C-alpha positions in Angstrom: -189.4 103.9 -97.8 -192.8 102.9 -96.5 -191.8 99.3 -96.6 -188.7 100.1 -94.7 -190.8 101.8 -92.0 -193.2 98.9 -91.8 -190.3 96.5 -91.3 -188.9 98.8 -88.5 -192.3 98.7 -87.0 -192.6 95.0 -87.0 -189.1 94.7 -85.5 -190.3 97.1 -82.7 -193.1 94.7 -81.9 -190.6 91.8 -81.8 -188.5 93.8 -79.4 -191.4 94.3 -77.1 -192.3 90.6 -77.0 -188.7 89.5 -76.4 -188.3 92.0 -73.6 -191.5 91.3 -71.8 -192.1 87.5 -72.1 -189.6 84.6 -72.4 -192.4 82.0 -72.7 -194.4 83.8 -75.5 -191.2 84.8 -77.4 -190.1 81.1 -77.5 -193.6 80.1 -78.5 -193.6 82.6 -81.3 -190.2 81.5 -82.5 -191.5 77.9 -82.7 -194.2 79.0 -85.2 -193.6 78.9 -88.9 -191.5 82.0 -89.9 -194.6 83.3 -92.0 -196.4 83.7 -88.7 -193.6 85.5 -86.7 -194.2 89.1 -87.5 -198.0 89.1 -87.3 -198.1 87.4 -84.0 -195.4 89.7 -82.5 -197.5 92.6 -83.8 -200.5 91.4 -81.9 -198.4 90.7 -78.8 -196.9 94.3 -79.0 -200.3 95.9 -79.1 -201.7 93.9 -76.2 -198.6 94.4 -74.2 -198.6 98.3 -74.7 -202.3 98.5 -73.5 -201.6 96.3 -70.6 -198.7 98.4 -69.6 -200.8 101.5 -69.5 -203.2 100.2 -67.0 -200.7 98.2 -64.9 -197.6 100.5 -64.7 -198.0 104.1 -65.6 -199.1 105.1 -62.1 -197.7 108.7 -62.2 -199.6 109.5 -65.3 -203.4 109.8 -66.1 -203.9 106.2 -67.2 -207.5 106.8 -68.3 -206.5 109.6 -70.6 -203.6 107.5 -72.0 -205.8 104.6 -72.6 -208.4 106.6 -74.4 -205.6 108.2 -76.7 -204.4 104.8 -77.3 -207.7 103.5 -78.3 -208.3 106.6 -80.6 -204.9 106.1 -82.2 -205.4 102.4 -82.7 -208.5 102.9 -84.8 -207.0 105.8 -86.6 -204.0 103.7 -87.6 -206.3 100.8 -88.8 -208.6 103.2 -90.9 -205.6 105.4 -92.3 -203.4 102.2 -92.6 -200.4 104.1 -91.0 -199.3 105.3 -87.6 -196.2 107.1 -86.4 -196.5 104.7 -83.3 -194.5 101.7 -84.7 -196.3 99.4 -82.4 -199.7 100.5 -83.6 -198.4 100.6 -87.1 -197.4 97.0 -87.1 -200.8 96.1 -85.5 -202.7 97.9 -88.2 -200.8 96.0 -90.9 -202.0 92.7 -89.3 -205.5 93.8 -88.7 -206.0 94.9 -92.2 -204.1 92.0 -93.9 -206.0 89.3 -91.8 -209.3 91.0 -91.6 -209.3 90.9 -87.8 -212.8 91.7 -86.5 -212.8 95.2 -84.9 -215.2 93.8 -82.3 -212.3 91.7 -80.8 -210.3 94.9 -80.4 -213.4 96.8 -78.8 -213.8 93.9 -76.2 -210.0 93.8 -75.5 -209.9 97.5 -74.9 -213.0 97.3 -72.8 -211.3 94.9 -70.4 -208.3 97.3 -70.2 -210.8 100.0 -69.0 -212.2 97.6 -66.5 -208.6 97.4 -65.0 -208.8 101.2 -64.4 -211.9 101.1 -62.3 -213.2 97.7 -61.3 -211.5 96.1 -58.1 -214.0 93.5 -57.0 -215.1 91.2 -59.8 -218.6 89.7 -59.8 -219.2 86.4 -61.8 -220.4 88.4 -64.9 -217.5 90.9 -64.7 -215.1 88.0 -64.4 -216.4 86.3 -67.6 -216.4 89.6 -69.6 -213.0 90.6 -68.5 -211.5 87.0 -69.4 -213.2 87.2 -72.9 -211.9 90.7 -73.5 -208.4 90.4 -72.1 -207.5 86.9 -73.2 -210.0 85.1 -75.5 -210.0 87.9 -77.9 -206.3 87.7 -78.2 -206.5 83.9 -78.9 -209.0 84.7 -81.6 -206.9 87.4 -83.2 -204.0 85.0 -83.3 -206.2 82.2 -84.7 -207.1 84.6 -87.6 -203.5 84.7 -88.5 -202.9 80.9 -88.0 -205.8 80.2 -90.5 -204.5 82.7 -93.0 -207.9 83.5 -94.5 -209.6 80.1 -94.1 -212.8 81.3 -92.4 -214.3 77.8 -92.2 -211.2 76.6 -90.3 -211.4 79.6 -88.0 -214.9 79.0 -87.0 -214.2 75.3 -86.4 -211.2 76.1 -84.0 -212.7 79.3 -82.5 -213.9 77.6 -79.3 -210.7 75.9 -78.6 -208.8 79.2 -79.1 -211.0 80.9 -76.5 -210.6 78.1 -74.0 -206.8 78.3 -74.4 -206.7 82.0 -73.9 -208.9 81.8 -70.9 -206.9 79.0 -69.2 -203.7 81.1 -69.8 -205.4 84.2 -68.2 -206.6 82.3 -65.2 -203.1 80.9 -64.6 -201.8 84.4 -64.8 -204.3 85.5 -62.1 -203.0 82.7 -59.8 -199.3 83.4 -60.6 -199.8 87.1 -60.1 -202.3 86.9 -57.2 -199.8 88.8 -54.8 -198.8 91.6 -57.1 -202.4 92.1 -58.4 -203.7 92.5 -54.8 -201.0 94.3 -53.0 -199.7 96.5 -55.9 -202.9 97.0 -57.9 -205.6 96.4 -55.4 -207.3 93.8 -57.7 -208.8 90.4 -57.2 -210.2 89.0 -60.4 -211.7 85.8 -59.1 -215.4 86.6 -58.4 -216.6 87.2 -55.0 -213.3 86.1 -53.4 -211.5 88.2 -50.8 -207.9 87.6 -49.9 -208.9 86.2 -46.5 -211.1 83.7 -48.5 -208.3 82.4 -50.6 -207.6 79.1 -49.1 -206.6 75.6 -50.4 -210.2 74.6 -51.0 -210.8 77.6 -53.2 -207.6 77.3 -55.0 -208.3 73.7 -55.9 -211.7 74.7 -57.4 -210.0 77.4 -59.5 -207.2 74.9 -60.6 -209.9 72.3 -61.6 -211.7 74.9 -63.8 -208.3 75.6 -65.5 -207.4 71.9 -66.0 -210.8 71.4 -67.7 -210.2 74.2 -70.2 -206.6 73.0 -70.8 -207.9 69.5 -71.8 -210.6 70.9 -74.0 -208.1 73.4 -75.7 -205.6 70.6 -76.4 -208.1 68.9 -78.8 -208.1 72.1 -80.9 -204.3 72.6 -80.7 -203.8 69.2 -82.4 -206.0 70.3 -85.3 -204.3 73.7 -85.9 -202.8 74.4 -89.3 -199.3 72.9 -89.3 -197.6 76.3 -89.4 -199.0 77.1 -86.0 -199.4 73.8 -84.2 -195.9 73.4 -82.7 -195.6 76.9 -81.5 -199.0 76.9 -79.8 -198.4 73.5 -78.3 -195.1 74.8 -76.8 -196.9 77.9 -75.2 -199.6 75.3 -73.9 -196.8 73.1 -72.4 -195.1 76.1 -70.5 -198.4 77.2 -69.1 -199.4 73.7 -68.1 -196.2 73.2 -66.4 -196.8 76.4 -64.4 -200.3 75.2 -63.5 -198.7 71.8 -62.2 -196.2 73.9 -60.1 -198.9 76.1 -58.6 -201.0 73.0 -57.7 -198.3 71.7 -55.6 -198.2 74.8 -53.5 -200.5 75.8 -50.6 -202.7 78.8 -51.1 -200.8 80.8 -48.5 -197.6 80.5 -50.5 -199.3 81.9 -53.6 -200.0 85.0 -51.7 -196.3 85.6 -50.8 -194.5 85.3 -54.2 -194.9 85.1 -57.9 -194.6 81.6 -59.2 -192.2 81.1 -62.2 -190.8 78.4 -64.5 -187.1 78.8 -64.8 -185.5 79.4 -68.3 -183.7 76.1 -67.9 -186.9 74.3 -67.2 -188.5 76.1 -70.3 -185.7 74.9 -72.6 -186.0 71.3 -71.3 -189.8 71.5 -71.9 -189.0 72.7 -75.5 -186.8 69.7 -76.2 -189.6 67.4 -74.9 -192.0 69.1 -77.3 -189.7 68.8 -80.2 -189.4 65.1 -79.6 -193.2 64.7 -79.2 -193.6 66.7 -82.5 -191.1 64.6 -84.4 -192.9 61.4 -83.3 -196.2 62.7 -84.6 -197.7 62.9 -81.1 -198.8 66.5 -81.6 
């Protein structure tokens, strides 16, 4: 019966991923089947924490996050949780020996979302490491399947990719972050200072990280390479779309890539992969 419950828990994490993110769901599906469940489990954990700080406005979010943190470590220690999302996460943490320090840093960034509204440069770096780079490193642990040497070799690229994804999210969600959540993540930047010049600087920083991360993507274990490259391609396409827009337009709407465009990109990635270009 325990195996049955674990399977239900893993399916719950998959349900969360499919409901919240088309891009990541397609990217996960493009991984080798052995990697599907653990990556869904990581995504479900991250999504649940993010939902607490971004959506549950009529509740005591600080209390909920503290309970979530306590329940997370209890699940990992006891190797069971009646919360199916945390149960699937603990399975992955324990199986792949994910460093608890990565979980600490991730949850620290979630706490920053509860209180910090104006980010200084150091806050910005701390937040990006905790909210995005740690997630990339958790996934890399799964991709390397116990090969610590491989993990250390690819660690920097995984952090760069996580960072670039997060910064694109900041640009994409600039409007809702500011008007709905009263947050601006980019350091020492007010909404009145967000102009085309500042936008180009941010985009150049992201572009550089993308190019650096691509080197590591091409060296990933075969089971992970295509799926990660597909997610990379989606986000890079989103960056290109954002680059074509003036700063004032970023402040008025959320920029998206249509599902049709995503499927076309998927086909292009498949062709590249078959030709050995990835």
